[in-house]
Structure formats: structure tokens, C-alpha cells
C-alpha positions as CSV (number, residue, x, y, z in Angstrom):
1,M,55.2,85.2,-102.8
2,K,55.1,83.9,-99.2
3,N,58.4,85.7,-98.4
4,I,57.1,88.9,-99.7
5,L,53.9,88.7,-97.7
6,Y,55.9,87.6,-94.6
7,T,58.2,90.6,-95.0
8,L,55.3,93.0,-95.4
9,F,53.6,91.6,-92.3
10,V,56.8,92.0,-90.3
11,M,57.4,95.5,-91.5
12,L,53.8,96.5,-90.7
13,F,54.0,94.9,-87.2
14,V,57.2,96.8,-86.5
15,A,55.8,100.1,-87.8
16,C,52.7,99.7,-85.7
17,S,54.4,98.7,-82.5
18,T,57.0,101.5,-82.5
19,E,56.0,103.7,-79.7
20,S,56.4,107.4,-79.6
21,P,58.9,108.4,-76.9
22,N,56.3,110.8,-75.5
23,K,53.1,109.6,-73.9
24,K,50.0,111.9,-73.6
25,F,47.4,111.9,-70.9
26,G,44.3,113.9,-70.7
27,D,44.0,116.3,-73.7
28,Q,45.5,114.4,-76.6
29,N,46.1,117.7,-78.5
30,I,48.7,118.9,-76.0
31,T,52.0,119.9,-77.6
32,E,55.3,121.1,-76.3
33,E,54.9,124.4,-78.0
34,G,54.9,127.4,-75.6
35,K,56.3,125.4,-72.6
36,V,58.1,127.3,-69.9
37,T,60.6,126.1,-67.3
38,G,59.7,125.8,-63.6
39,Q,61.7,128.9,-62.8
40,E,59.8,130.9,-65.5
41,L,56.5,129.7,-63.9
42,L,57.7,130.9,-60.5
43,N,58.6,134.3,-62.0
44,Q,55.1,134.6,-63.5
45,L,53.5,133.6,-60.2
46,S,55.5,136.3,-58.4
47,E,53.6,138.8,-60.5
48,N,50.1,137.1,-60.8
49,D,47.9,135.1,-58.4
50,S,47.4,132.4,-61.1
51,V,48.6,131.8,-64.7
52,Q,47.4,129.5,-67.5
53,V,50.6,127.7,-68.4
54,K,52.4,124.8,-69.9
55,V,55.4,123.9,-67.7
56,E,58.1,121.4,-68.2
57,A,59.4,119.8,-65.0
58,V,60.7,116.6,-63.5
59,I,58.2,114.4,-61.7
60,N,59.2,114.0,-58.0
61,S,56.4,111.7,-56.8
62,I,53.1,110.2,-57.9
63,C,50.0,109.0,-56.1
64,Q,50.7,105.3,-55.5
65,K,47.0,104.4,-55.3
66,K,45.8,105.5,-58.8
67,G,48.2,108.0,-60.3
68,C,45.7,110.8,-59.6
69,W,48.2,113.5,-58.5
70,M,51.9,114.2,-58.8
71,Y,54.5,116.6,-57.4
72,V,56.8,118.2,-60.0
73,D,60.0,120.0,-59.4
74,L,59.9,123.7,-60.3
75,N,63.4,124.4,-59.2
76,E,65.9,123.0,-56.7
77,E,63.8,124.2,-53.7
78,T,60.2,124.3,-54.9
79,E,57.7,121.7,-56.1
80,M,54.2,122.0,-57.3
81,L,51.2,119.7,-56.7
82,V,49.4,118.7,-59.9
83,R,45.9,117.2,-59.9
84,F,43.9,116.3,-63.0
85,K,40.8,118.0,-64.2
86,D,37.6,116.3,-63.1
87,Y,39.6,113.3,-62.0
88,G,39.4,112.5,-65.8
89,F,42.8,110.9,-66.3
90,F,45.7,109.5,-64.4
91,V,49.4,109.1,-65.0
92,P,51.5,106.0,-64.6
93,M,52.6,105.4,-61.0
94,D,56.1,104.5,-62.1
95,A,56.8,107.8,-63.9
96,S,58.7,109.4,-61.0
97,G,62.0,110.9,-62.3
98,S,60.6,111.4,-65.8
99,T,60.2,114.8,-67.4
100,A,56.7,116.0,-67.9
101,I,55.0,118.9,-69.6
102,V,51.9,119.8,-67.7
103,E,49.2,122.2,-68.9
104,G,46.7,124.0,-66.7
105,M,46.1,126.9,-64.3
106,A,48.9,127.2,-61.8
107,K,48.5,129.2,-58.6
108,V,49.6,129.6,-55.0
109,D,47.2,127.6,-52.9
110,T,46.6,126.7,-49.3
111,L,46.3,123.0,-48.8
112,S,44.2,121.9,-45.8
113,V,45.4,119.5,-43.1
114,A,42.9,116.9,-44.3
115,W,44.1,117.2,-47.9
116,L,47.8,117.0,-46.9
117,K,47.1,113.9,-44.8
118,H,45.2,112.4,-47.7
119,L,48.2,113.0,-50.0
120,K,50.5,111.3,-47.5
121,E,48.2,108.3,-47.3
122,D,48.1,108.0,-51.1
123,A,51.9,108.1,-51.1
124,N,52.0,105.2,-48.6
125,A,53.8,107.4,-46.0
126,P,54.3,106.0,-42.5
127,Q,51.5,106.8,-40.0
128,E,53.9,108.9,-37.9
129,E,54.5,111.2,-40.9
130,I,50.7,111.5,-41.5
131,D,50.1,112.3,-37.8
132,A,52.8,115.0,-37.8
133,I,50.7,117.1,-40.2
134,T,48.9,119.7,-38.0
135,E,48.8,122.9,-40.0
136,P,47.7,123.9,-43.6
137,K,50.5,124.5,-46.1
138,I,50.8,127.2,-48.7
139,M,52.3,125.9,-51.9
140,Y,52.2,126.0,-55.7
141,S,49.4,123.9,-57.2
142,M,47.7,123.1,-60.5
143,A,44.4,121.7,-59.3
144,E,43.0,121.0,-62.8
145,A,45.7,120.1,-65.2
146,T,44.1,119.4,-68.6
147,G,46.9,117.5,-70.3
148,V,50.3,115.9,-69.6
149,I,53.1,114.7,-71.8
150,I,55.6,112.4,-70.2
151,K,58.9,112.0,-71.9
């Protein structure tokens, strides 16, 4: 009887501790269904100022203070800044290089000098790099991502 109970306990422990390969942040109902590639997003943004989208991309870098923003690679030459709706969730700071599916409103945005400097500070960039920022930058952005899946 002890062996049976022990076996059941071990099986239950293993079943409960097996993690899903995907981790969700923000909206726990997010799925991969309907995702587009970074290039498909760029094509959509060439025709629209903004687009509600679910995009799959590799994470280039993440805020090293809290995980409150990340840059994702849309193609070999273009990345997008992703921030999270209402500062309501964060992503793991060690997820750079992972593939993510990000859902939210993507658009072309102008980032101010102050915001660009803030991003560099959060990324622990050298002071010379921060001081070198003197002009706003136009780039792709998702200012209020509602959910993220990290694979």
C-alpha cells in the first residue's frame, strides 16, 4: 500500500511540476492563433498608421531594471520597441534571444530624446552612449502590449 501511495505521489508531483514550454505575461488568454511575422507587420504598417496585431519576433534586448520594455526584431534591419499596457506586467530580464509573440497596437512612433535616454539608462548603457542622444528617433513601437508569450 505504501508503494502505491508513494508512486501516486511521485506521479502527481511530476505532472504538476512539468512546465509548459511557453510562458504567458499580461493577458493569460493570449494564443498563437493569427500571429504574423515581423515582415508581415512592416508590410501592414506601410499601408496603415497603426495596426492591432499579434506578431512573432525574436527578443533583442530587455529592460534590465524591471523587464518593463523590450526590443524585438521585425527583420534583419528593423526592430520594434514594446512596452506593456498600464505598466501592468513585466517580462523576464533574461529572455533576450527567445522568440516572443506580442499582441497590441503597433505603429510608427517618434521617441523623444528624454525617453531614448531613459531606455539607454534602463539598459545599463555607458554614460557616453546616453549623452550621445541629441535628437528624437522615428521607429516602430507597441506602446501598450496587452499580452506576451515567450517560447
